Structures are given as structure tokens and as C-alpha cells.
C-alpha positions as CSV (number, residue, x, y, z in Angstrom):
1,M,66.1,-93.3,-60.3
2,V,63.3,-92.0,-60.0
3,I,62.2,-88.5,-61.6
4,L,59.1,-86.9,-61.1
5,G,57.4,-84.3,-63.0
6,L,56.3,-81.1,-61.2
7,A,53.8,-81.2,-59.2
8,D,49.8,-79.4,-60.2
9,G,50.4,-76.1,-58.1
10,D,47.0,-75.1,-59.0
11,M,45.4,-77.7,-56.8
12,L,47.0,-75.9,-54.2
13,A,45.0,-72.8,-54.4
14,D,41.6,-74.8,-55.6
15,N,42.2,-76.5,-52.5
16,L,42.9,-73.9,-50.1
17,L,41.6,-70.4,-51.2
18,G,38.5,-69.4,-48.9
19,H,40.1,-71.7,-46.5
20,T,41.7,-69.7,-43.2
21,H,45.4,-70.1,-42.6
22,P,46.8,-70.5,-39.3
23,L,47.5,-66.6,-39.3
24,D,44.0,-66.2,-39.0
25,V,43.1,-64.9,-42.2
26,K,41.9,-67.0,-45.6
27,Y,44.7,-68.2,-47.8
28,D,43.9,-65.5,-50.6
29,Q,44.5,-63.4,-48.5
30,V,48.0,-64.6,-47.6
31,Y,48.8,-65.2,-51.3
32,D,48.1,-61.9,-52.2
33,F,49.7,-60.1,-49.3
34,L,53.2,-62.1,-50.2
35,N,52.5,-61.5,-53.7
36,C,52.2,-57.5,-53.5
37,L,55.1,-57.4,-51.1
38,K,57.2,-59.4,-53.9
39,I,58.2,-62.0,-51.7
40,S,56.1,-64.8,-52.3
41,P,58.0,-68.2,-52.5
42,C,55.6,-69.0,-55.7
43,A,53.8,-66.2,-56.9
44,G,52.3,-68.1,-59.8
45,W,50.3,-70.8,-58.2
46,L,50.6,-69.0,-54.6
47,N,47.9,-66.6,-55.9
48,S,44.4,-65.7,-55.6
49,N,44.2,-65.0,-59.6
50,H,43.1,-68.3,-61.5
51,T,44.7,-66.9,-64.9
52,I,48.3,-66.7,-63.4
53,R,47.9,-69.9,-62.2
54,L,46.8,-72.1,-65.3
55,R,49.9,-69.8,-67.0
56,T,51.8,-71.3,-64.6
57,S,50.8,-74.7,-64.8
58,A,51.1,-74.8,-68.7
59,W,54.7,-73.6,-67.8
60,A,55.6,-76.4,-65.3
61,K,54.0,-79.1,-67.9
62,K,56.6,-78.0,-70.4
63,L,59.1,-78.2,-68.0
64,S,57.9,-81.6,-67.0
65,N,57.7,-82.5,-70.6
66,V,61.6,-81.7,-70.9
67,Y,62.5,-84.9,-68.6
68,K,60.2,-86.8,-70.9
69,E,62.0,-85.2,-74.0
70,I,65.9,-86.4,-72.2
71,L,64.2,-89.6,-71.0
72,G,63.3,-90.4,-74.5
73,S,66.1,-89.7,-76.3
74,G,67.5,-93.2,-75.6
75,I,70.2,-91.3,-73.2
76,E,71.6,-94.5,-71.3
77,F,73.4,-94.8,-67.8
78,K,75.9,-97.2,-66.5
79,N,75.5,-97.5,-63.1
80,Y,71.7,-96.7,-62.6
81,D,68.2,-97.0,-64.3
82,Y,65.2,-94.5,-64.4
83,A,61.6,-94.1,-64.5
84,Y,59.8,-90.8,-65.0
85,Y,56.3,-90.1,-63.6
86,D,54.0,-87.3,-63.7
87,F,53.7,-86.0,-60.3
88,P,50.1,-87.9,-58.9
89,T,49.0,-85.2,-57.3
90,K,45.3,-85.7,-58.8
91,E,46.0,-89.4,-57.8
92,I,47.0,-88.9,-54.0
93,F,44.0,-86.0,-53.7
94,D,41.8,-88.5,-54.5
95,K,42.8,-91.5,-52.5
96,G,42.4,-88.7,-49.8
97,I,39.1,-88.3,-50.6
98,L,38.3,-91.7,-50.6
99,E,39.7,-92.3,-47.3
100,N,37.7,-89.3,-45.9
101,R,40.1,-86.8,-46.0
102,R,39.9,-83.1,-46.4
103,P,41.8,-82.3,-49.5
104,E,43.6,-79.1,-47.1
105,E,45.1,-82.1,-45.3
106,L,47.4,-83.2,-47.8
107,I,48.5,-79.4,-48.0
108,E,51.1,-78.3,-45.4
109,P,48.8,-75.6,-43.8
110,C,51.9,-73.1,-42.3
111,D,53.2,-72.2,-46.3
112,G,50.1,-73.3,-47.8
113,F,52.5,-74.5,-50.5
114,H,54.2,-78.0,-49.6
115,P,52.6,-81.1,-49.3
116,S,51.3,-82.7,-45.7
117,G,53.2,-85.5,-44.1
118,L,49.6,-87.2,-44.9
119,F,50.6,-86.6,-48.7
120,N,53.7,-87.8,-48.9
121,S,52.7,-91.1,-46.6
122,Y,50.5,-91.3,-49.9
123,L,53.3,-90.5,-52.4
124,A,55.5,-93.1,-50.6
125,D,52.7,-95.8,-51.2
126,W,52.4,-94.5,-54.7
127,L,55.9,-94.7,-55.5
128,W,56.3,-98.1,-53.8
129,Y,53.4,-99.9,-56.2
130,R,54.8,-98.3,-59.1
131,I,58.5,-99.5,-58.1
132,T,57.7,-102.9,-57.3
133,T,55.2,-103.4,-60.0
134,E,57.2,-101.4,-62.7
135,H,60.5,-102.3,-61.6
136,P,61.1,-105.1,-59.3
137,E,64.9,-105.5,-60.2
138,W,65.4,-102.3,-58.1
139,I,64.3,-103.7,-54.8
140,G,67.1,-106.7,-54.8
141,D,66.9,-109.5,-51.9
142,E,65.4,-108.9,-48.4
143,N,68.3,-108.4,-45.9
144,P,69.1,-111.9,-44.9
145,N,70.0,-110.2,-41.5
146,N,66.2,-108.9,-40.8
147,E,65.3,-111.4,-38.1
148,E,69.0,-110.2,-36.3
149,I,68.0,-106.5,-36.8
150,K,64.7,-107.0,-35.1
151,R,65.8,-108.8,-31.8
152,I,68.6,-106.5,-31.1
153,F,66.3,-103.4,-31.7
154,G,63.4,-104.6,-30.1
155,L,61.1,-104.5,-33.4
156,K,58.1,-106.7,-34.0
157,D,57.0,-107.8,-37.4
158,L,57.3,-104.4,-39.8
159,E,55.1,-105.9,-42.3
């Protein structure tokens, strides 16, 4: 089991404030409007007030540290192994920038809160790398029926 800490939500605002939301207003206006109505899905991070976002990030870090404390307590599970990773928000943003992506492309534009499909594809690559290098025993043997599956479904080599 892979357990991820909470994402750095402050990066949402850092990369969206000043940009235009699909509703044709700035994200900070959307965030402030939702907070005014007390219906924001995440008032702590979807907020134009940097101090509030920093407090929310500090709280998220404390919550993520609870995972580390529990998992570091020596607890063992009979049927599965586990690994904890801090959520790689910055690493993924850095990778996107290296690939000439704009940071706002990594955030779902409609809600300005969740990772975009592009972010999730980078996250999948990041997780696959961690698992294959740090826990290769989790992968298991290659399915001996792969060639037959490709033949039946008309698939070309998937690698």
C-alpha cells in the first residue's frame, strides 16, 4: 500500500491567482466569492489570503506527520506491506516546467483545486518509479498471458 501525505495546496493559489477561471473571472475572485458564501470546498487553500494558506499548509504538514508517526511506530500488517511518501507536488510542478508546461496546466481548471490529468500522469510515473526502485518485490512476475492478451485485443507492444 502506498500512503501519500497531503498535497501542498498553497501551490494551487501560487499558480492560479491572477489567472482567469473558465467562468471568465480571476481565480482569486472565485475563491473569495466561495469563501464569502461559506461554500468553498477548501477555504484554507482556495483563498487569496496568503497567511490563511500558510496556516492551512502548516496544519496539513502536521496531519501528514501523523501518518509518519503511525507507520514509524513499528506496526506490521500480516497481508501487505506499505510505504509512505510526502506528496510530490513540487517535484511534479518542477517536472512539468522542465517539459515546458505552464504550472496552471497541472491544476484542474474548473475547480482550481484538484490535480489535472497531466499532473496525475506525472504522479503515476513518479509512483511507478518509486515502487519499481524501492519495492520491486511488489510488482510480481510478468503475466505469462500478455502475448495472448495482445493478440486477442489487437494490441501492439505496450512498452
